[in-house]
N, C-alpha and C positions, 0 to 999 in steps of 0.2 A: 804291917798288914793293911792298915788304913791306906797308906800311900799306894800300895799295890792294887787295892780295890779301886781306888780313884783312877789309876793309870789304865786298868782294864775297862772301866766305864768310859773313859775318854776315847780309847781305841775303838770300842764298840760303837760309840756315837758317830765317829768318823766313818766306820764301815757301813753303818746303816744309812748314813747321809749319802755316801757314794752309791749305795744300792738304790736308794730312792731316786737319785739323779739319773742313774742309768735306766731304771725302770720307767722313769717319768717322761722319757723322750717319746713324743707322740709318733705312732705308727701311721695313723690317719689324721684327718682334720680334727682339731680341738673343738670343744663345744662353743668357743667364741669365734670360730672361723666363719667368714661370710659364706662358705660352702654349706653351712648348716641352716641358713636362713631360707625362708620360703619366698618365691617369686611367682608370677603368673605367666602362663603361656598365652599366646594370642587367642586360644579358644576359651580362655577364662579359667582354666583349671590351675589350682596351686600346685607347685612342684618345688622340691628342694633344689636350690641353685647348684649344689655340688653334683647333682645327677648329670649336669651338663659340663662338668669340669673336662677340659679339653684333652687330658691325658698327656699334655706336653710339660716340659720342665717349668714353664711359666705361663701365666694367663693374664692378659690385660682385660680388666673389667671397665668398660666405658660407661659412666653414669651420664645420661643424656636427657634432654627435653626436646620433644619432636618439633616444637615451634621455635625453639631458640636457634637463631642463625649460626651461632658459634658451634652449637652441637651438630648442625647440618654439615658444617665444614669439617668437624672433627671426625665423622664416620669415614670420610674419604681420606683425610690426612693421615690418620693413625694406620689405616690399612695400607696405604702407599708407603708410609715410613717403614713399617715392618717388612714389606716386600723389598723395598730398595736396600735395606740394610742386610738382607739375607736372613733375618731372624724369624720369618714367618713359619719356617719349618719346625722351629723349636719353641715358638711362642704362640699360644692360642689367643682368640679374641672373642669376647662376648659383650653385648650391649644391653643396658638396663634403662628403660624409660621410666621416669618418675612422675608423681602427681597424677593429673587427670588423663594422661595419655592412654590410649586404648588400642585395640587391635587394628583399627583403621589407620592410626598413626604409624604403627609398625609397618603396615603394608605400603603406606605412602613413602616412608623412608626407603624401603626396599626398592620400590619402583623408581622414584626420582633420583636417588643417590646410589643405585646399584649396590646396595648393602648385601654382602654375601655371608656375613657371620650371623650367628643366632642372636635374636632380640627378644627380650622379656620385659614384663611390666613390674614395676615396684609401686603398686597402687597406694599403699599406705606409707610410702617412704621408709619402709622398715630397714632396708639395706642402707639407704642413704643416711638415715638417722644413726644406725649402728656404727657406720664408718665416719660420721661427723661431716658428711658432705653437705655444703651449704649452697653451692652453685653448680650449674652445668654449663659446659662439660667438665667433668672431673675424671681423671685417669687413676686407676688403682691397679698396681702390679702385684700379683699373687704368686706364691710358690705352690708346689703340689699339695702341701698340707693346708693351704689357704692362709698362710701368714702374709701379712701386708708388708711388701718390701718397699713400695713407693706409693704415695698418694699426693695428687696435686694437678698442676697444669700439664698440658701436652708440650707446650713451648712458650716462649715469651712474646709471641706476636701481639697479644693484647695484655698490656699491663694495667690499664684502667679501662673500665667499660666505656665504650664510645671512642677509644683511642687505639689506633692500630699502628704498628711499625714493622720493620723488617725483623725476621727471626734471627736472633743471635745465640739463643741457647735452646737446644732440644732436650728438655729435661727428661721426658719419658724415654726417648731413645738412649740417653746416657744411662738411665737406671736399668734398662733392659741389657745394655752392653755389659755393665758392671756385674749384674746377676748371672748372666750367661758365662762370664769369665770366672765365676766363683769368688768374686770380690764383694766386699760390703758396698752397698749403694752409697755413692759419695754424698748425694743430697736426697734424703729419703722423704722429705716433706717440702712442698712448695705451695704457695697460695694461688689457687685457681681463680681466674677472673671469668665471669660469665653471667648468665641469667640466674637469678636467685631460685633455689628450690622452693616451690610453693609451700608456705607454712600456714597461710590462712586460706580458707575456702569460704565462699559465699554461704551464709546461713539461710536455708530455705525458709521463705515467708518472713524474713527479717524486716523489722520496722525501725525507723530511726529518723533523726532530724534532717539527714541528707539522703537523697534518693538518686539513683542513676539517671533516669529519664529527665527528671526536673532539674538536677543540679550538676551532674557529672558529664553527661553526654555533651551539653553545650560547650563545656571547657575543652574537651578533647577535640570536638569538631572545629573549634576556633583555633587551637594551637597545634594540633597534631595530625589530624586526619588528611590534610593535604598531601602528606607523604605516607602516612600509616593507613593505607586502604588496600583492598585486594588488588593485586597487580601494580601496586605502588612501588616506589623506590625503597621504602622502608622494609625491614626484614619481617615485620609482623604487622597485622592490622589492628586498629582500635575503633572499629566501626559499630560494634554492637556490645550488648551487656556482657556476653560471655568473654569477648576479647578483653574488656575493661577489667573484669574480675581476675583474669589470668595475669595481666601485666600492670596492675595498679601499683604495686610496690616498686617495681622497676621504674615506672614512669615518675613516681615521687622522687626517687633517688636522682634520676637524670635531670629532672627539672630543678631540684634544689641545688645541684652542682653546676647548673647552667650549661650542661653538656648538650641538652636539647631544649628547644630547637637550636640547630647550629646557626652560626653567622650572626649572633646577637651584636648589635652596635648601638652606640649612644651618640647623639648629635644635638647641637643647639639649633639646627635647621630641620624643618619637616622633611622626612625621608619617605619616599613614595611606597616602597615595597619592603620595608624592614620586617623580619620575621616577627610573628605574633608570639609574645612570651607570656607564660602563665604568671599571674601575680602571686605574691605570698599568700594572700587570702584564698586564691583558687587552689593552690597546693595544699593549704590547710584543710580546705573543704574535701579534697580527695582523701587526705589522711583520716579525716573524721568518718568518711563514708566507709573506709576499710575497717576502722575500729568498731563500727556499728554493725558489721556483718555484711556489708555491701547490699543494702536493700535495693530492690529493683524498681519499685514504684510503678506508676501507671504509664504505659506508652502513650505518646501524644497522638491525637487524631490524625495529624499530618506528619509523617516521619520527616526528620531533618534531611535536607538534600546534601549529598556528598559534595564537598568543596572541589571545584575543578582543579586538576593537577597543574595546569598552566593557565590561569585566568586571563593574563595578558594576551597570550598567543591565541586563545580560543576566540577572541574578539577581532582578530586581524582579517578574517575572511580568507578567500582563496589566494594562495601564494602565486606570484608571477613566475617563479623559477624554483625548482627543487633539485638540489645537488646531492649526490652520494659519492663515497670514495670508490676506488677501483673494484672493491669486492667486500664481502662480509668479513668480520673479524671473529675467529674462534678462540675462545679463552679456556685454558685448562682449568681443571677442578680446583687445584691447590697450588700454592706458591705465594710469593709476595705480590702486592699490587703492581699493576702494569701501567706505565705511562707511555703513550704512543702518539706520535704526530702522523696525521694523514692529510693528504693534499686533495682538495675538492676543486676540480678543474672548472674555471669560468669561461675560458676562451674569449676574452674581451678584446675587441678592437677599438672600443671607445670607452670613455669614462661612463660610470653607472652611478646614478643617484638612488640611494636606498633610504626608505622611510622606516623600515623595520627588518630585523633578521630574527629567525626563530630556529633554535636547535631542537630537533625531535629525536630523543634517544630511541634506538631500535629495541633495546632490552634494558628496561629500567632497573632490573636486578643487579646489573653489573656496571652500567655507566654511572660513575659517581659524580663527576663533573667534567666540563670541557671549557676550553678557552679558544676563541676564534679570532684569527687575524686575516687581513689581506696582505699579500707579499708578492714580490717580483716573480713572475712565472719562470724566469730563468733559473730560479733557485733549485728547481727539481733537477735540472741538468747538472748543476754543480755537485749534487750529492748522489746522482744516480749510480755512480761507480763505487760508492762507499758501502761495501758489503757489511762491514762491521756495524755501521750505523743502522742499516736495514734490519739486521738480526739482533741488535742490542736489546737486552732485558727480556728476551723471549725464552720461555721454558719450552721443553720439547713438545708440549701439547698445544702451544699457542701458534696459530697460523692466521695470516692475513696481511693486508696492505700496510704501508706506512714505514715509519722510522723510529728508532729508539730516542730516549730523552737526552742523553748526555751531549751537551754542547750542540744540540740540533739547530737552534736558531742561529748561532754563530756561523755554522757551516752553510746553512740555507741562504742567509741573507747577505746582501752586499749593499751596505748603507753608506751614502755619501754624507759624511758629517758636516760638510760645508754647504749643503743644499737645504733650503727651507721647504722644498717640495716633499709632500708626503710620499714615502716609499714602502712603509711597513707600519701598520697600526692595528691595535686590537679593536674589534668592532662588535664583540658580543661574547657570549658563553652560555653555560648551562649549569645550574645547580638545582637540586630537587625543589620544585615549586617556583622556579625562576629560570625559564628557558628562552625568554624573549627579550630582545633589545629593541626599544622604540626611540626614534628621534623626537625631540620636542616638536610640537605643532608648528608647521611652517618652515621646518628645517629638514635637511637630509645630509647623510654622510656620502661623500664622493669616493667611490672605489675606482682607482685609476685603471686605465687600459693596460693590458699585458700584465695583469696580476691574477692570482688565484687565491682561494681561501685555504688557510693552513689551520688545521684544528688539532689541539692537544687534548687527548683523551686520558682520563684517569679511570682505569678499570679496577674494580675489586671483585674478588672471586666468591662464588656461591657455594662451593663444595661439589659441584658437578660441572661438566663441560657445558658451556653456554655459547651462543652465537649472537652477535650484534651487527646490525646493518643500519646505522643511524643516517639521518638526513639533515640538511640545512635548507630552510625555506627562506627565500628572498622576496621582499615586498618593495616594489619600485615606487619612487615618489612621482605621482602623476598630477597632483594639483600644483598650486602655486607655492613655491618655496623661495626663501630669501637668498637670491643668487649672490648677494654681496657678502654673505657670511659662510664660513666653513665650519663643519662639525669635525673636530680633530681630537685625536688621542695622543697623549704624551705620558712620560714617566718621570718620577723623581728618583734619582740614584744617589745614594749616600757614597760619595767618592772617598770619604775618609775610612769607610769600613773595608778592611782588608782581611782581617783574620779575627777569629774568636778563640781565645786560648781555652784549654780544657779546664774543667772544674771551676768555672766562674759564671756568675750571672752579672750582666752589665747592660746598660742602656746606651743606645746609639742616638746621635742627634744629627740632623742635617736640615738645611733650608733651601727652598726653591723660590727664586725671585720671578715675579710676573713681569714680563718684558713688554707687554702691550695690553691695553684694556680688553677684557674678555668676560665671558660668563662661564661658571663652572656647572656642568650638568651631572657628571657621574664621578664617583670615586670607587676604586677597587683596591683593597689592601693587598700587599704581597710580600711574603718572606718565605722561608722554608721551615724545617722542622725544629730549629732552635728558637724561632720567633714565638714568644708567649703572648705578647700584646703589641698593638701598633696604634699610634694616635696621630692624626693630622689636625693641625691647628692653624687657623687663618689669622695672620697679623696684618691689620689694615695699615695704611700709610701713617695714620695718626697714633699708631701703637696699640690700638684696641685689639684684643685677642678673643676669638670665638672657636669653640670646638666644632670642627667640620665633621669628623667622625672618630670615635674611639672604639676600638675592638678589644674588650678586656680579656677575652679568651680566644685569641687568634688560633685558628686551626688550618694548617695547609690543606688538609683533606676536605675542607668545606669552603673553598674559595668562591666568591661571587662579587658582583658589582652592586653599588647602591646609587639609585637615581634620586636626586633632590626634586621635591615636588615643584619648586620654582627655581630656575637657574640662578646661581649666586653671582652677583657682579664682583669681578676682581679688577681692581684698578692697577694700572701700571705702577710698579714700585712696591706693591704689597708683596707679602711673602706667605708661603705655606711651610710650616715646620713639621718635620716627621720625626717621631720618637718611637724606637722599637726596644722592647725589653727582650733580651735573649738569655737563654739558659742552656749552658753547655756542661751540665752536671748530670750525674746519674739519676737525680730526682726528676728529670724531665723524661716522661715515658716515651716521647716521640724522638728522643735523641737517637740517631742512626748508629751511634758508636757507643758500645759498652765494653770496656771502660771509655770515658770521653777522651777525644783527642782534638787537636787544633783543627778548626773548621775555617776554610778559606772562602773568600768571596768568589762566587761562581754561579753559572747558570744551572749546572747539574743539581739534582735534588740531594746529592751527596755533599754539596757545598752549601753555602748560605748567602743571603742577599737581603738588602732593604731596597724595595723597588715598587712602590704603589703606582697604579695607573690612574690617570685623570682624563676625562672627556670635557672639552671646552668648546664654546662657540667663539670663533675668532674671525675678524674681518679678512676677506680674501686678499686685500691689498697689504696685509701685514707681512713684514719681512722676518718675523720671529721664527727662528729655526727650531722647531719642535723635535727634530731628529737628534738634537744634542744629547737628550736623555739617554737614548739608545747608544750613541757613540760613547758617552761617558761610561756606560756600563761595561763596554768592551775595553776601554782604556784601563778601568779599574781591574777588570778581569785579567788582562795581560800582566799587570803589575802583581796582582795577587798570585797568579800562576807562577811567576818568576820567584816570588818569595817562597812558594810551596815547593817547587821542584829544585831550584838551584841553591837556596840558602836555608830552607827550613826555618825561616825567621818567624817571630811573633811581632806584630806591629808595635813598636815601642812608643809611638807618638800618642796613641789613644789610650787614655787612662780610664779605668773603670769608674763609673759613678757609683756612689753608695746606693744600694737598692734595699728597700724594705723586704725582708725575707718572705713576708706573707703576700706581697704584691705580685700579681701575675702568676701565682702558683697554680699549677694545673689542678682543676677542681677534682 
């Protein structure tokens, strides 16, 4: 009897459990669903988020920050992604602005970025906190009951704040596809990278040992505001108290990791225009200010002047000649960064002596950096019929003059490797805060007759369609110049570097021998996306070594040149050593290949190279053939291409040096 009673009790338990399971399946949103949380409409009225559930099988909820540049791009990118994949009919889209954003921010996003989907405010970060969202933009994929199917990044374009690369994985798109097909989402959580959701706010009337006007504003104006000002190249401003309270924690993070300011360099010689870098004491001061509630303090009687965007260029006066490309460049809202060569016609019948060149970006939002060369005018005829080159790397929304990146220089140029005469040289460029090239006093660079300017543009996208019509200003040498001296540009090419095997970190070495007495004016580092750091060391004839320039965190996206305050004498027989640390592993966020694959030496950004630029003062009577560096580059390129296409070989001669795992690690 006892056994029978136990058996009935066991069967009843199973029955009741099954009933509970069946009855417990939610018909509508569960109490924990984001649909049950309150948000604010643009008119300030609170409303249940679920009231705006789209009625479609799935809904993408975008958590955004109106001033975060990555959020601005996300509103366009996600809408385009859903439309292109054909999912927009079955997937709804809602946007939620966090923190201090208000109705004006909603209207600005709608107007500037043509946002067509509903936008709401999460004023107290209620929804963001409930979902565990710490950065914007973050994408949340919900089903009809409000269950979270996916939460994280939109794609892997940005794997570290301040570092962008080509998209290799569309995480949100894959999650939508899986859910629509009735499959479990393969990767339900990813780590989003973006602007931190504001967790601290300024305390009204706060008092402390650190104040904004007295202590913080001078630091930001010295180190940041040259780019971070209204209509500046940076994606947000840091010019006033409200700006600083909004972005202080982000600034601390980027300064500590030495991501900002970009282009930081170390040298044993005084460098004229090296970026101003916040000291550890200054970073600690900002951190203490945040912890004390961000006291405002008393505004100064005379407000600080905004630093000029291009201080060198502003002092040059009126240009003698202004050049523009054939027409404006229209850049689509979304997609990978665009590299584009454009020809600026000079129509020279005689040599031209330049004292300065200034690149003026037409649209600072999208012109990231440029490099300027003079080159044989006949080059345009050689590539005019190359339709593939003209259309290379263009998205359907991109329109404008110029040519694609891949092997452009090799097709445009025709260099005589046996001639010492200058035929192709870099003479300037542009990076934020640095758009002017100046010859040392008493010198000029000679641009030969029958050459044009060739400008390489690096464009990045803003999240909306943009137009750029940049110009180059030329300033002629009119006073006395040293006619016995030439200002020349050359390159150091590592001929031993042919291939970088996958899943390795290694250091390359090469040396460049000075063949005639000269003086070094400028150095510009150069590598591609595997290059982590680059060091140029001067070895005098007596064996003494000095650090010319060390770039501990080289970044292809922030290339620029560095002028020495006083030209450095280089004696015949001395050497310049170049060492580059390369990372072809998955730990390198800039690696264009995931998983990593062998990268060969080549001009294209899909390849890799070691190729720093030098500008020197050299006697005109010198027979030193500075074109050899460029000729060497193409000899190496031909051999590397043969290995890549014919044999699939990995360079067996070059052994990897032991590398400290922490050295050159992306911050």
